[in-house]
C-alpha positions in Angstrom: 7.5 17.3 -10.2 6.1 15.2 -7.1 7.2 11.6 -6.5 4.7 9.8 -4.1 6.0 6.2 -3.0 3.5 3.7 -1.5 4.9 0.5 -0.2 2.4 -2.4 0.4 2.7 -6.2 0.8 2.4 -8.4 -2.2 -0.8 -10.0 -1.0 -3.0 -10.1 -4.1 -3.8 -6.3 -4.7 -4.9 -6.1 -8.3 -4.0 -4.1 -11.0 -7.3 -2.3 -10.8 -6.6 -1.5 -7.1 -3.3 -0.2 -7.7 -5.0 2.2 -10.6 -7.2 3.1 -8.1 -4.6 4.4 -5.8 -2.5 6.0 -8.6 -5.5 8.0 -9.5 -6.5 9.1 -6.1 -3.0 10.2 -5.0 -2.8 12.2 -8.5 -6.2 13.9 -7.7 -5.1 14.8 -4.3 -2.0 16.4 -5.4 -3.9 18.4 -7.8 -6.4 19.5 -5.3 -4.1 20.2 -2.4 -0.9 21.4 -4.4 -2.2 22.4 -7.9 0.3 19.8 -9.2 0.1 18.6 -12.6 -0.8 15.0 -13.1 1.2 14.8 -16.2 4.4 15.5 -14.0 3.4 13.4 -11.0 4.8 10.1 -10.4 3.1 7.6 -8.1 5.3 4.5 -7.4 3.8 1.3 -5.6 6.5 -1.0 -4.2 5.3 -4.5 -3.3 6.9 -6.1 -0.6 7.0 -9.7 0.3 5.1 -9.9 3.7 7.8 -12.1 5.0 10.0 -8.8 4.8 7.3 -6.7 6.8 7.0 -6.6 10.4 5.0 -4.6 12.9 5.6 -4.6 16.8 8.5 -7.1 16.5 6.7 -9.7 14.4 6.4 -10.5 10.7 3.0 -10.1 9.1 2.6 -13.7 8.4 3.1 -14.4 12.1 0.6 -11.8 13.0 -1.9 -13.2 10.6 -1.4 -16.9 11.7 -1.8 -15.6 15.4 -5.0 -13.8 14.5 -6.3 -16.8 12.5 -5.4 -19.0 15.3 -7.5 -16.6 17.7 -10.4 -16.8 15.2 -10.1 -13.2 14.2 -10.1 -11.8 10.7 -6.5 -10.8 9.8 -6.2 -6.9 10.3 -3.0 -6.7 8.6 
């Protein structure tokens, strides 16, 4: 019984997008490992972006800097 845990920031991901991830991961486990989707758990943890960091900076700080530099946020 596989269990896949995915962590994302809680920045507006829709229920439809999450369902697509659940479907896609389940299909991948069927295709690669021949696992039964009825016994496959896919857990999506949404983390506040203030609690997520990259390269010693919080995600909001990275986004703020990118916007200030007139670049679309990459994270």
